[in-house]
C-alpha positions as CSV (number, residue, x, y, z in Angstrom):
1,M,31.0,-20.2,23.5
2,T,30.1,-17.7,20.6
3,P,26.6,-18.2,19.4
4,N,26.3,-19.5,15.9
5,P,24.7,-17.3,13.1
6,L,21.4,-19.0,13.6
7,Q,21.4,-18.3,17.3
8,Q,22.4,-14.7,16.6
9,L,19.4,-14.0,14.4
10,L,17.1,-14.1,17.5
11,G,19.0,-11.1,18.9
12,L,17.9,-9.1,15.9
13,G,14.3,-10.1,16.3
14,Q,14.0,-12.9,13.7
15,S,13.0,-16.4,14.5
16,V,14.2,-19.4,12.6
17,W,11.6,-22.1,11.8
18,L,12.5,-25.2,10.0
19,D,10.7,-25.8,6.7
20,E,10.9,-29.6,6.9
21,L,9.4,-32.4,9.1
22,T,9.8,-36.2,9.3
23,R,8.8,-38.8,11.9
24,D,12.5,-39.8,11.8
25,W,13.5,-36.5,13.5
26,L,10.8,-37.0,16.1
27,G,11.7,-40.4,17.1
28,S,15.4,-39.8,17.1
29,G,15.5,-36.6,19.0
30,Q,17.1,-34.8,16.0
31,L,14.3,-32.1,15.9
32,A,14.9,-31.4,19.6
33,Q,18.7,-31.0,18.8
34,F,17.8,-28.4,16.1
35,T,16.0,-26.3,18.8
36,E,19.0,-26.6,21.2
37,R,21.9,-26.0,18.7
38,D,20.4,-23.7,16.2
39,A,17.6,-21.9,18.1
40,V,15.0,-23.4,15.8
41,R,11.7,-22.1,17.1
42,G,9.0,-23.7,14.9
43,V,8.3,-26.0,12.1
44,T,6.3,-25.7,8.8
45,S,5.0,-28.5,6.7
46,N,3.2,-28.9,3.3
47,P,2.3,-31.8,0.9
48,S,5.8,-31.7,-0.7
49,I,7.4,-32.0,2.7
50,F,5.3,-35.0,3.7
51,Q,5.7,-36.6,0.3
52,K,9.5,-36.5,0.9
53,A,9.1,-37.8,4.5
54,I,6.7,-40.7,3.9
55,A,8.5,-41.9,0.8
56,G,11.9,-41.7,2.4
57,S,11.3,-43.5,5.7
58,Q,10.2,-46.8,7.2
59,Q,9.1,-45.1,10.4
60,Y,5.5,-44.8,9.0
61,D,5.2,-48.5,8.1
62,A,3.8,-49.9,11.4
63,Q,1.0,-47.3,11.5
64,L,0.4,-47.5,7.9
65,G,0.1,-51.1,7.9
66,E,-2.3,-51.1,10.8
67,L,-4.6,-48.6,9.1
68,A,-4.4,-50.5,5.8
69,R,-5.4,-53.7,7.4
70,A,-8.3,-51.9,9.1
71,G,-9.6,-50.9,5.6
72,A,-8.6,-47.2,5.5
73,D,-8.0,-45.7,2.1
74,A,-5.0,-43.7,1.1
75,E,-6.4,-40.2,2.0
76,A,-7.4,-41.4,5.5
77,I,-4.0,-43.0,6.0
78,Y,-2.3,-39.8,4.9
79,D,-4.4,-37.8,7.2
80,A,-3.6,-40.0,10.2
81,L,0.1,-40.2,9.6
82,T,0.5,-36.4,9.1
83,L,-1.8,-35.5,12.0
84,D,0.4,-37.7,14.3
85,D,3.6,-36.0,13.1
86,I,2.0,-32.6,13.6
87,R,0.8,-33.5,17.1
88,G,4.2,-34.8,18.0
89,A,6.1,-31.7,16.9
90,C,3.6,-29.5,18.6
91,D,4.2,-31.4,21.8
92,L,7.9,-30.8,21.4
93,F,7.5,-27.1,20.9
94,L,4.9,-26.5,23.6
95,P,7.4,-25.6,26.3
96,L,8.9,-23.0,24.0
97,H,5.4,-21.7,23.0
98,A,4.6,-21.2,26.7
99,S,8.2,-19.6,27.6
100,S,7.9,-17.2,24.6
101,G,4.5,-16.1,25.6
102,G,3.0,-17.5,22.5
103,L,5.5,-15.7,20.1
104,D,7.0,-19.0,18.8
105,G,6.9,-22.7,19.1
106,Y,4.4,-23.1,16.3
107,V,3.9,-26.0,13.9
108,S,2.1,-25.3,10.6
109,H,-0.2,-27.9,8.8
110,E,-1.7,-27.1,5.5
111,V,-5.4,-27.5,4.5
112,S,-5.7,-29.5,1.3
113,P,-4.5,-27.4,-1.7
114,R,-7.5,-28.8,-3.6
115,L,-9.6,-26.4,-1.5
116,A,-7.7,-23.2,-2.6
117,A,-10.7,-22.0,-4.5
118,D,-13.3,-23.0,-2.0
119,T,-13.7,-20.6,0.9
120,W,-16.1,-22.6,3.1
121,G,-14.4,-25.9,2.3
122,T,-11.1,-24.3,3.5
123,V,-12.9,-23.1,6.7
124,N,-14.3,-26.3,7.4
125,E,-11.1,-28.2,6.8
126,A,-9.3,-25.7,9.0
127,R,-11.8,-26.3,11.9
128,R,-11.4,-30.1,11.4
129,L,-7.6,-29.9,11.6
130,W,-7.7,-27.5,14.5
131,A,-9.9,-29.8,16.5
132,A,-8.0,-33.0,15.5
133,V,-4.6,-31.7,16.6
134,D,-6.0,-29.8,19.6
135,R,-2.8,-28.0,20.4
136,P,-2.6,-24.2,21.1
137,N,0.7,-24.0,19.1
138,L,-0.8,-25.2,15.8
139,M,-1.0,-22.9,12.8
140,I,-3.3,-23.8,9.9
141,K,-1.8,-22.9,6.5
142,I,-4.3,-21.3,4.1
143,P,-3.2,-20.1,0.7
144,A,-3.4,-16.4,-0.2
145,T,-5.9,-16.9,-3.0
146,A,-8.9,-14.6,-3.4
147,E,-11.1,-17.4,-2.0
148,G,-8.6,-17.9,0.9
149,M,-8.9,-14.4,2.2
150,P,-12.4,-14.7,3.7
151,A,-11.4,-18.1,5.0
152,V,-8.4,-16.5,6.8
153,R,-10.7,-13.9,8.3
154,E,-13.3,-16.4,9.4
155,C,-10.7,-18.7,11.0
156,L,-9.2,-15.8,13.0
157,V,-12.6,-14.8,14.2
158,S,-13.0,-18.4,15.5
159,G,-9.6,-18.2,17.3
160,I,-7.7,-20.4,14.9
161,N,-4.0,-19.6,14.4
162,V,-3.3,-19.0,10.6
163,N,-0.2,-19.2,8.6
164,V,-1.2,-17.5,5.3
165,T,0.9,-19.0,2.6
166,L,1.7,-18.7,-1.1
167,M,2.2,-14.9,-1.1
168,F,4.2,-13.6,-3.9
169,S,3.5,-9.8,-4.3
170,L,2.9,-6.6,-2.5
171,A,-0.8,-6.9,-3.6
172,H,-0.9,-10.3,-2.0
173,Y,0.6,-9.0,1.2
174,D,-1.9,-6.1,1.4
175,A,-4.9,-8.5,1.0
176,V,-3.5,-10.8,3.7
177,A,-2.8,-8.0,6.2
178,E,-6.3,-6.7,5.7
179,A,-7.8,-10.2,6.2
180,Y,-5.9,-10.4,9.5
181,L,-6.8,-6.9,10.9
182,A,-10.4,-7.3,9.8
183,G,-10.5,-10.8,11.4
184,L,-9.3,-9.5,14.7
185,E,-11.7,-6.5,14.5
186,A,-14.6,-8.8,14.0
187,R,-13.4,-11.1,16.8
188,A,-13.1,-8.0,19.1
189,A,-16.5,-6.8,18.1
190,A,-18.0,-10.2,19.1
191,G,-16.6,-9.8,22.6
192,R,-13.9,-12.5,22.1
193,P,-10.4,-12.2,23.5
194,L,-7.6,-11.4,21.1
195,E,-4.8,-12.8,23.3
196,G,-3.5,-16.1,22.0
197,V,-4.6,-15.7,18.4
198,A,-1.5,-15.8,16.2
199,S,-0.7,-15.5,12.6
200,V,2.1,-15.2,10.1
201,A,2.2,-13.9,6.5
202,S,4.3,-16.3,4.4
203,F,6.0,-14.4,1.7
204,F,7.7,-16.6,-0.9
205,V,11.1,-15.4,-2.1
206,S,13.2,-17.5,-4.4
207,R,10.5,-18.4,-6.9
208,V,10.2,-14.7,-7.7
209,D,13.8,-14.5,-8.8
210,S,13.5,-17.8,-10.8
211,H,10.5,-16.4,-12.7
212,V,11.8,-12.9,-13.2
213,D,15.2,-14.1,-14.3
214,A,13.6,-16.3,-16.9
215,L,11.6,-13.4,-18.2
216,L,14.8,-11.2,-18.3
217,A,16.7,-14.0,-20.1
218,A,14.0,-14.3,-22.8
219,R,14.2,-10.5,-23.5
220,L,18.2,-10.6,-23.4
221,A,18.0,-13.3,-26.1
222,E,16.3,-10.8,-28.4
223,E,18.2,-7.7,-27.4
224,G,20.9,-6.4,-29.8
225,D,21.8,-3.3,-27.9
226,P,24.8,-4.1,-25.6
227,Q,24.0,-1.3,-23.2
228,R,20.3,-2.2,-22.9
229,A,21.4,-5.9,-22.4
230,A,23.9,-4.9,-19.7
231,R,21.0,-3.0,-17.8
232,M,18.9,-6.0,-18.0
233,R,21.6,-8.4,-16.7
234,D,22.1,-6.1,-13.8
235,L,18.6,-6.9,-12.7
236,M,19.2,-10.6,-12.4
237,G,18.8,-12.0,-8.9
238,K,17.4,-8.7,-7.5
239,A,13.7,-8.9,-7.9
240,A,12.9,-11.3,-5.0
241,V,14.8,-9.3,-2.3
242,A,13.4,-6.0,-3.6
243,N,10.0,-7.5,-3.5
244,A,10.3,-8.8,0.0
245,K,11.8,-5.5,1.4
246,R,8.9,-3.6,0.0
247,A,6.4,-6.0,1.7
248,Y,8.3,-5.5,4.9
249,R,8.1,-1.8,4.7
250,R,4.4,-2.1,4.3
251,F,4.2,-4.4,7.3
252,Q,6.0,-1.7,9.4
253,Q,3.5,1.0,8.3
254,L,0.5,-1.2,9.0
255,F,1.6,-2.4,12.4
256,T,2.5,0.9,13.7
257,S,-0.8,2.4,12.5
258,R,-3.7,3.6,14.8
259,R,-5.8,0.9,13.5
260,F,-3.5,-1.8,14.8
261,A,-2.8,0.1,18.0
262,A,-6.5,-0.2,18.9
263,L,-6.3,-4.0,18.4
264,Q,-2.9,-4.2,20.3
265,A,-4.4,-2.5,23.3
266,R,-6.9,-5.4,23.5
267,G,-4.1,-8.0,23.4
268,A,-3.5,-8.4,19.6
269,R,-0.1,-9.5,18.2
270,R,1.5,-8.3,15.0
271,Q,1.1,-10.7,12.1
272,R,4.8,-11.4,11.5
273,V,6.2,-11.6,8.0
274,L,7.6,-15.1,7.3
275,W,10.1,-15.5,4.5
276,A,9.4,-18.8,2.7
277,S,11.0,-20.5,-0.3
278,T,14.4,-19.3,1.0
279,S,16.6,-22.0,-0.6
280,T,18.5,-20.5,-3.5
281,K,17.5,-22.1,-6.8
282,N,20.3,-20.5,-9.0
283,P,23.8,-21.9,-8.1
284,A,25.3,-18.5,-9.4
285,Y,23.8,-16.9,-6.2
286,S,24.9,-17.3,-2.6
287,D,23.3,-20.3,-1.0
288,V,22.3,-18.0,1.9
289,L,21.1,-15.0,-0.2
290,Y,17.5,-15.1,1.0
291,V,18.6,-15.3,4.7
292,D,21.5,-12.7,4.6
293,E,19.4,-10.0,2.9
294,L,16.2,-10.4,4.9
295,I,17.0,-10.0,8.6
296,G,15.0,-7.8,10.8
297,P,12.6,-7.5,13.7
298,H,9.2,-9.2,13.9
299,T,10.0,-11.6,11.2
300,V,10.4,-15.4,10.7
301,N,12.6,-17.2,8.2
302,T,11.7,-20.7,7.5
303,L,14.7,-22.8,6.2
304,P,14.9,-26.2,4.6
305,L,17.7,-28.3,6.2
306,E,20.3,-27.5,3.5
307,T,19.9,-23.7,4.0
308,L,19.9,-24.1,7.7
309,D,23.2,-25.9,7.5
310,A,24.6,-23.4,5.1
311,F,23.7,-20.3,7.2
312,R,25.1,-22.0,10.4
313,D,28.4,-22.4,8.5
314,H,28.8,-19.0,6.8
315,G,25.7,-16.7,7.3
316,R,26.2,-13.0,7.7
317,V,24.2,-11.6,10.6
318,A,23.2,-7.9,10.1
319,P,19.9,-6.0,10.2
320,T,19.6,-6.0,6.4
321,L,15.9,-5.5,6.0
322,A,16.0,-1.9,6.9
323,E,18.8,-1.3,4.2
324,G,18.4,-0.5,0.6
325,L,14.7,0.4,0.3
326,D,15.4,3.1,-2.3
327,E,17.3,0.5,-4.3
328,A,14.4,-1.9,-4.0
329,D,12.0,0.7,-5.3
330,G,14.4,1.3,-8.1
331,V,14.6,-2.3,-9.0
332,V,10.8,-2.5,-9.3
333,R,10.7,0.6,-11.5
334,R,13.5,-0.7,-13.7
335,L,11.7,-4.1,-14.2
336,A,8.6,-2.2,-15.2
337,L,10.5,-0.5,-17.9
338,W,11.1,-4.0,-19.4
339,G,7.5,-4.9,-19.1
340,I,7.9,-6.9,-15.9
341,D,5.2,-6.2,-13.3
342,L,5.8,-7.9,-10.0
343,D,2.1,-8.0,-9.1
344,R,1.3,-9.9,-12.3
345,V,4.3,-12.2,-11.6
346,G,2.8,-12.9,-8.2
347,E,-0.5,-13.8,-9.6
348,R,1.1,-16.3,-12.0
349,L,3.2,-17.8,-9.2
350,S,0.2,-18.1,-6.9
351,V,-1.5,-20.4,-9.4
352,E,1.6,-22.4,-10.1
353,G,2.1,-22.7,-6.3
354,V,-1.3,-24.2,-5.7
355,D,-0.8,-26.4,-8.7
356,K,2.5,-27.7,-7.4
357,F,1.1,-28.5,-3.9
358,V,-1.9,-30.4,-5.6
359,Q,0.7,-32.4,-7.6
360,S,2.6,-33.1,-4.4
361,L,-0.5,-34.1,-2.6
362,D,-1.4,-36.4,-5.5
363,G,2.1,-37.8,-5.4
364,V,2.2,-38.6,-1.7
365,L,-1.3,-40.2,-2.0
366,A,0.0,-42.4,-4.8
367,T,2.9,-43.4,-2.5
368,V,0.7,-44.1,0.4
369,E,-1.7,-46.2,-1.9
370,A,1.3,-48.3,-3.1
371,R,2.3,-48.9,0.5
372,R,-1.2,-49.7,1.5
373,R,-1.5,-52.4,-1.2
374,Q,1.6,-54.1,0.1
375,F,0.0,-54.3,3.6
376,A,-3.5,-55.0,2.5
377,P,-3.5,-56.5,-1.0
378,V,-6.7,-56.2,-2.9
């Protein structure tokens, strides 16, 4: 039987992780089916994913009711529900984690986005979650804020696997890769082993196009020159892939450097680039745009279910990340001519990303509180 497009990605060095998790999938065996049929090799989660899961399922009711009647508040209930889902997913992926030599089989769980500007609050929360799950294939998600970078370094020194999230720019990527390398160097200097410490750098894609396209549209609305307008329209939908390809080129440079070679000799792994936010927001673009265009070695693409299904059906498998780098540089230069700087765009999207996850956390806690009151009326 010919492998489907998702399975074929593995042959080009890219792992597919699922950007979705619900207790329904764990109980029904559906998550296991994704691993068998589609070569899904990991799972990521965040407050938005858990908000959807808890609000849309009755599978949480028994545990939620028990905790509510025991007097737990909404935050404690949310913590217990999500930790149990994370443990269950980790257990499902443990055999793959072992058979892949620790390359894949990871399940990511996010520290509270309310801690995004609190370095030591993030470190302490990461340590708590790491101990509570107690699985070697857990990754703790820490946002790529200025305060998050020293937290990433500290967690790596402690041997905690880290998924650095909410990266939107080349400047973000440089900071994240530096935190990774510095963390491993500090761990090595302390005489601790580097084997078994894993990290990915989650680079967000589609939100860049959404934001840049909006900026271009605003300029187009004021542009009276048809030729200039045509040049602006030609940039629509190109910023995100160009941004990602430039980050991947930097990854290749850093992880073939002498600096990394010294760490690799002591057992260190590459910090793979993970493409996040890969569902296409603009219906005018291909629904698999951010998969088709970002295929290459030592990468992960984390897909929501809708994009997973679409790529299985009509994805194009080719080593595209190595293509079009000159064009990517040209896109960035042309955007700059219209006053659009992707590093500044990245800073704004980082702030918005944290805010959105805080809103999702508030939303899921409100959902849990409403359900708690049903089981344990005040």
